N, C-alpha and C positions, 0 to 999 in steps of 0.2 A: 480473119476476124477472131478476136479473143472472146470466146463464149463465157469465160469466167470473169470478165472485166468488172462487172457491177457488183461490188461487195458492199454489204450493209454495214451500219455502225456496229451491230452485234458481231458480224464477221471480223471486222477490224479488232474489236475487243478480244475476241477469241485468239486471234493471232498474236496480239500484244501479250496476252497472258502466257503464251508459250515461251516468250523471251526469257523471263526470269526463271521459269522452270528449267530451261536448257542450261542456264548458268549453273544451277544446282546439279543438274545431271552431269555436266562436264566436270565439275569439281569432284564428283563421286567416281566417275569411270576413268578419269585421268587423261593425260596428254596424247595418248595414242589414237584418239578419236577426233575426227573432223565432223562437226555438226553444222548443218545448213538448214535454215528455215526459209521456205519459199512461200511467197504470196502469189496467187494466180491472177492477181489484178493486173499486173504488168509483167508479162513474160520476158520482156527485154531487160527488166531490172528486178527480177523476182526474188533474189536473195535479200531478205530483210534482217537476217541474223546469221552471222558466220562465226563459229568458234574453231580455233586452230586452223584457220584458213591458209596458214603457211605451207600446208602440204600441197595445195593446188594453186595457191596464189589468189584464191578468190576472196573478195571482200563484199560487204553489203553493197547492193546495186548490181551485182553480177547477174548475167542472164541465166535462165533455166537451162538444164543440160538436154542433149538430144535423147538420152535414155529416159529422162523424166517426161519428155514429150511423148515418147513411145508408150510409157506407162499410162499417161493420161488417155491415150487412144485405147489401150487395153481396158482401162477402167470403164470408159464410155461404152465399149462394146459389150462388156460383161454386165453392166448395169449395177455393179457392186462398188459403191463409193468407199467401202471400208476395207478393201482387200489390200494388204501390204505385200511387199516384194523383197525377199532377201536373196542375195546373190554374191558371187565372187567376181570381182572387177579387177582392173589394173590401172595404176596411175600413169602419168605422162612418162615416167622413167621406167615403166614396166613393173613397178613394185606391186605385189599382190594386196588386194583390198577386199575385206569382207564388208558388204554394204547392205543397208536396208533402207527402203523408201516407204514411208508411212503416210497415207492420205489423211488430211484434216478436213472435217466437214463443219459447216456453219449453219446458217439459217436454212430451215426447210431441208436439211440434210444435203445441202449443196456443197460440192467440193470447192474449197477455198484456198487450200494450201497443201504443201508437201513437207514432211520432215525427213531429211536425209542424214543418215549416220554412216560414216565410213571408218572402219578400223584398219589401220595400216599395219599389216602383219609382219613387216620387216623391222618393226620397232624392237630395239634390244630388250631381251627379257629382263635385264636388270632395271631398265627404265620403267618397264611395265609393272614389275613387282614393287618398285619403290613408290610408284603412284598409288598402288593398291593398299599398301600398308602405312602410308605416310599419315601422320596426325599433325594437323596444323596448329600453330600457336601453343598455348598451354592447356589445350583440351585434355580433360581427364576422361577416364573410362566412364561410360554412361550405361546405366542399367535400364532396359526397356522391358515392360511387361507385355507379352504377347498373349493376351487373355482370349479365351474362346467365347466368352459372353460378358455382358456388362456387369453382372453380379460379381464375377471373378475380378474384373478390373477395379470395381469400387472397393471390394474388400482387400485386395492386395495393396492398393494405394493407401487405404486406411491403416493397414498394418505397418506399412513403411513410415507413415506420418506418426503413428503412435510410438514406434521405436525411436524415431528422431526426437520426439518431445520427451519421452520418459528417460532418454539418455542424457538429457540436458538438465543438470542439477540446479541451474539458475531459474528454471520455471517452477513456480509454486504449484503445489498439488491442486489448489483451487482453480488454477488457470490452465491446466493441462488440456482439458476438453476444448476450451476456447482456442488454444494454440493449434490443436490438431485440426479443428474446423477451419482455422485461418490458412493452414498449409493446403488443405484440400480445396479451399475456395480459390486460392491462387493457382492451383493446378487445374482449375475448371472442371473438377469432378462433379460439381452440382449442376452442370449442364446435362448430365446423363439422367435418364429416366429412373425415378425411384431412389435417387442417390440420397436425398434427405432422409427418407425412411430407413434405408440400409445403414447409413452412418449413425443415425440415432440408435438403432438396434445394436450396432457394434460397440457404441460407447455407453450403452445402458442409460440413455437419456431420451426424452420425448422429442418428437419431430418439431414440436413448437419451440423447444429450447434451441434446436438447430436453426430454425427459422429466425429466432431472435438474434443469434450470433451473425447470421448471414445478413440480416437487415442492417446491423451495425457496421459490418464490413462494406456493404454497398454504400452506406451513407458516407463512410470515410473516403470512398473512391470518387465521390461526386466533386 
């Protein structure tokens, strides 16, 4: 009897949300990793997402593994639905694999799935490094601000927008603040607490003036 069989709509939504996340994760970590998302609703066809399944021949609809079943038993005995397991494994041909199995919980903290990631350690180093340093398409270098607090994030983004606007000779002086606020608006900076006040102070204008520009921008988006 499968004690995990009855998954709720929320449980299914949680598992579905993992699918797009795993596509992004796979794109980041490269081709040396097989990723399998299991739903515990049907253990005979538990694999609902398989990435790089060529390593094991698994596809969506594959059954759960014996090791995963053992892990479910260990989780049940421990009473800890959040305990992951990392281990060294071997594939069908004896190739070494570094693996991790991560429990996924849903409604009422019930165990609803497993995320299994297998790194094939015999992958040629050149292939691994190529995937690590590959930039797709015409992607340019991206600068990201790792701020320690929201004030730093607001002010650093404001300074970057100010530099962009003031370096553009085609923008009239009378319109520079408006253009800066427009850039910040499209970067969603005003979703942060006190952003209107901080931006107003940084530009030397009142918060009411900032709100006026924001209302105009919101009207344009309707």
